[in-house]
C-alpha positions in Angstrom: -22.2 11.9 16.7 -24.3 9.8 19.1 -23.8 10.6 22.8 -23.3 13.6 25.0 -21.1 16.6 24.6 -18.8 15.0 27.1 -18.0 12.2 24.7 -17.1 14.8 22.1 -14.7 16.4 24.5 -13.1 13.0 25.2 -12.8 12.4 21.4 -11.1 15.7 20.8 -8.8 15.2 23.8 -7.8 11.7 22.6 -7.4 12.3 18.9 -5.6 15.6 18.5 -5.6 19.3 18.9 -3.6 21.8 16.8 -0.2 22.1 15.3 1.7 23.9 12.6 3.2 23.0 9.3 6.9 23.7 8.5 7.1 26.9 6.4 3.8 28.6 6.9 1.9 28.0 10.2 -1.4 26.2 9.4 -3.6 24.8 12.2 -4.4 21.2 12.0 -8.1 20.3 12.0 -9.7 19.5 15.3 -12.6 17.0 15.5 -15.0 19.9 16.3 -14.2 21.4 12.9 -15.7 18.3 11.2 -18.4 17.5 13.7 -19.9 21.0 13.7 -20.7 20.8 10.0 -24.3 20.2 8.9 -24.7 16.4 9.1 -25.8 14.5 5.9 -28.2 11.6 6.2 -27.7 8.0 5.0 -30.0 6.5 2.4 -30.8 3.3 4.3 -30.3 1.7 7.8 -29.8 -2.0 8.2 -29.2 -4.4 11.1 -26.9 -7.5 11.0 -27.6 -8.7 14.6 -29.8 -8.1 17.6 -27.5 -5.8 19.5 -28.3 -2.0 19.0 -24.7 -1.5 17.8 -24.9 -4.2 15.1 -26.1 -1.8 12.5 -25.1 -0.4 9.1 -25.8 2.8 7.3 -25.9 2.5 3.5 -25.1 5.6 1.4 -26.3 5.4 -2.2 -25.4 7.6 -5.2 -28.3 9.4 -6.9 -27.5 7.6 -10.1 -29.0 4.3 -11.0 -27.1 1.1 -10.0 -25.6 -1.3 -9.6 -23.1 0.7 -7.7 -19.5 -0.1 -6.7 -19.2 -0.4 -3.0 -16.8 0.7 -0.3 -17.0 -0.8 3.2 -16.3 1.9 5.8 -15.0 1.3 9.3 -14.8 4.1 11.9 -12.1 4.6 14.5 -12.2 6.0 18.0 -9.8 3.6 19.8 -12.4 0.8 19.6 -14.3 2.7 22.3 -18.0 3.5 21.9 -17.6 6.3 24.4 -15.3 8.0 22.0 -16.9 7.6 18.6 -19.4 5.6 16.5 -20.0 5.2 12.8 -21.6 8.6 12.4 -18.2 10.2 12.6 -17.7 9.0 9.1 -21.0 10.5 7.7 -19.3 13.3 5.9 -16.8 11.0 4.2 -19.5 8.6 3.3 -21.7 11.3 1.8 -18.8 12.6 -0.3 -18.0 9.2 -1.7 -21.7 8.7 -2.5 -21.6 12.0 -4.4 -18.6 10.6 -6.4 -20.7 7.5 -7.5 -19.8 4.9 -4.8 -22.2 3.2 -2.4 -20.8 3.2 1.1 -21.5 0.4 3.6 -20.7 2.2 6.9 -20.7 -0.3 9.7 -21.0 0.0 13.5 -19.6 -2.6 15.9 -19.5 -3.2 19.7 -16.7 -1.3 21.3 -14.3 -2.7 23.9 -16.2 -0.7 26.5 -19.6 -2.4 25.7 -21.0 -5.8 26.6 -19.7 -8.3 24.1 -17.0 -6.0 22.7 -13.3 -6.5 22.5 -12.0 -10.0 21.7 -13.8 -11.8 20.0 -17.0 -9.8 19.7 -15.7 -6.7 17.9 -14.0 -8.8 15.3 -17.1 -11.0 14.9 -19.2 -7.9 14.4 -17.0 -6.5 11.6 -16.9 -9.9 9.9 -20.7 -10.3 10.1 -21.3 -6.8 8.8 -19.0 -7.3 5.8 -20.5 -10.8 5.1 -24.0 -9.3 5.1 -22.8 -7.0 2.3 -22.1 -10.1 0.2 -25.6 -11.4 0.9 -27.4 -8.1 0.4 -25.5 -6.6 -2.6 -27.7 -8.0 -5.3 -30.9 -7.0 -3.5 -29.8 -3.4 -3.0 -28.5 -2.4 -6.4 -24.8 -3.0 -5.4 -22.1 -4.6 -7.4 -20.9 -7.9 -6.0 -17.5 -8.3 -4.4 -14.7 -8.4 -3.9 -14.9 -5.0 -2.1 -12.7 -2.1 -1.1 -12.5 -1.5 2.7 -11.6 1.9 4.1 -10.9 2.2 7.8 -9.7 5.1 9.9 -7.5 4.8 13.0 -8.8 1.8 15.1 -11.0 1.2 12.1 -7.9 1.0 9.9 -6.8 -2.0 12.1 -10.2 -3.6 11.5 -9.9 -2.9 7.7 -6.5 -4.6 7.5 -7.8 -7.5 9.7 -10.8 -8.0 7.4 -8.6 -8.3 4.4 -6.6 -11.0 6.2 -9.5 -13.2 7.4 -8.5 -16.0 5.0 -5.2 -16.2 6.9 -6.8 -16.8 10.3 -5.8 -20.0 12.0 -8.5 -22.6 11.9 -8.2 -23.0 15.7 -9.5 -19.4 16.1 -13.1 -18.7 17.1 -12.8 -15.9 14.4 -12.1 -18.4 11.6 -14.8 -18.9 9.0 -15.1 -21.1 5.9 -15.8 -18.5 3.3 -14.9 -15.0 4.4 -15.9 -12.2 2.1 -13.1 -11.4 -0.3 -11.5 -8.0 -0.2 -9.7 -6.5 -3.2 -8.1 -3.5 -1.6 -7.6 -1.8 1.7 -7.4 2.0 2.3 -5.9 2.3 5.8 -6.2 5.8 7.2 -3.8 6.1 10.1 -4.6 2.5 11.3 -3.1 0.7 14.2 -1.6 -2.2 12.3 0.5 -4.1 14.9 -1.2 -4.8 18.1 2.0 -6.1 19.6 4.0 -3.0 19.1 1.6 -0.1 18.5 0.9 0.7 22.1 2.2 4.3 22.2 -0.7 6.0 20.3 -3.3 8.4 21.6 -5.4 5.3 22.3 -2.9 3.9 24.8 -2.4 0.2 25.6 -5.7 -0.7 27.4 -8.0 -0.8 24.4 -5.4 -2.8 22.4 -5.2 -5.4 25.2 -9.0 -5.6 25.2 -8.8 -6.3 21.4 -6.2 -9.0 21.7 -7.8 -10.8 24.7 -6.0 -13.0 27.2 -3.6 -15.8 26.5 -4.8 -19.3 27.3 -3.3 -22.7 26.9 -5.6 -23.2 23.9 -4.7 -19.8 22.5 -1.1 -19.0 23.5 -0.5 -16.4 20.7 -3.0 -13.6 21.2 -1.8 -11.8 18.0 -2.2 -14.7 15.6 -5.9 -13.9 15.0 -6.1 -10.2 16.0 -3.1 -8.3 14.6 -2.7 -7.5 10.9 1.1 -7.6 11.3 0.9 -11.2 12.5 -1.4 -12.2 9.7 0.6 -10.6 6.9 0.8 -11.2 4.0 -2.9 -10.7 3.3 -2.5 -10.9 -0.4 -4.6 -7.8 -0.8 -3.5 -4.5 -2.3 -3.0 -2.1 0.6 -2.6 1.7 0.9 -1.2 3.0 4.2 -2.1 6.6 4.5 -1.1 8.9 7.4 -1.3 12.7 7.5 2.3 13.9 7.6 1.5 15.8 10.9 -0.5 13.0 12.5 0.6 12.8 16.1 -2.3 10.5 17.1 -1.2 7.5 15.1 2.2 8.6 13.7 3.2 7.9 10.1 6.0 5.6 11.3 3.4 3.1 12.3 2.2 2.8 8.7 5.7 2.7 7.4 6.6 -0.2 9.7 3.7 -2.2 8.6 4.3 -1.5 4.9 7.9 -2.6 5.3 7.0 -5.8 7.1 4.2 -6.7 4.7 6.3 -6.0 1.6 9.0 -8.3 2.9 6.4 -11.0 3.1 5.2 -10.4 -0.5 2.3 -8.0 -0.2 1.8 -5.0 -2.5 1.7 -2.0 -0.1 1.7 1.7 -1.1 2.4 4.5 1.4 1.0 8.0 1.2 1.6 10.9 3.6 -0.7 13.8 2.6 -0.7 17.2 4.4 -2.5 17.5 7.7 -3.1 15.4 10.7 -5.5 12.7 12.0 -8.8 14.5 11.2 -8.0 15.8 7.7 -7.9 12.3 6.2 -11.6 11.8 6.8 -12.7 15.4 6.2 -14.1 16.4 2.7 -12.7 19.7 1.5 -9.1 19.0 2.6 -6.2 18.2 0.3 -5.7 14.9 2.1 -9.3 13.8 1.6 -9.3 14.8 -2.0 -6.4 12.4 -2.6 -8.0 9.6 -0.6 -11.4 10.0 -2.2 -9.9 9.9 -5.7 -7.9 6.8 -4.8 -10.9 5.1 -3.3 -13.0 5.7 -6.4 -10.2 4.3 -8.6 -9.9 1.2 -6.5 -13.6 0.6 -6.2 -14.2 1.1 -10.0 -11.1 -0.7 -11.1 -9.9 2.4 -13.0 -6.2 3.0 -13.5 
């Protein structure tokens, strides 16, 4: 993980400690349990802009391509001081070993120049659109693509799937957004209007919605997946049953709302908490990895 040990302490404090399961006490994973593992190394590094944070790590299988691709978006409360895309290295490496290419993107956080609204959204859109442009050159199958996001990155994954629903008056609107075929949302913050009582708190959410103006009275219309639903994209809402960082009820609420509007949304609550869902070797990740492979390869 980029940054000092202090940033790691902040991450662990924000995103969970330990707890127990019902019948037999089992400690939930802490972030240090994942981050202390030997770190795998990405296959390629790309840029999609001039800012140091506008970068992508591409993870490739050892087999010959073209490879199905998963876009990966990290969490950390949209705060660069908490996490960056390297927190997903182990998950990306595991998916690459399962035959998927992984497009693991970085973006400017709300605590960095240009981050928040609209910059963070513009970064995610640009990074995904670059995949469309680069896929053929890098031995990757063309879209539409699966997007997997964790926590704050789950919000961005849901948002990326709904880009075609953005109002044309929005600075985030684009003519031909990259099509997404499925979203794997791991403990995402899906409703920026109501999901203020997570470990992230309200301040980063407010930075992501931006300020209301006469020209933009509805700050959720182009920022909140709940406001943009239905996206028309198959969505899986996955929260560890013991997740007290972004509780499962948040995923349930979005699923119910999106289903009422016509979306196909599945809900999964595997064992563990907030960290297990991105940690290879856990029962939660095994389910998520298998699901992601099926979605990316169009296998039943």
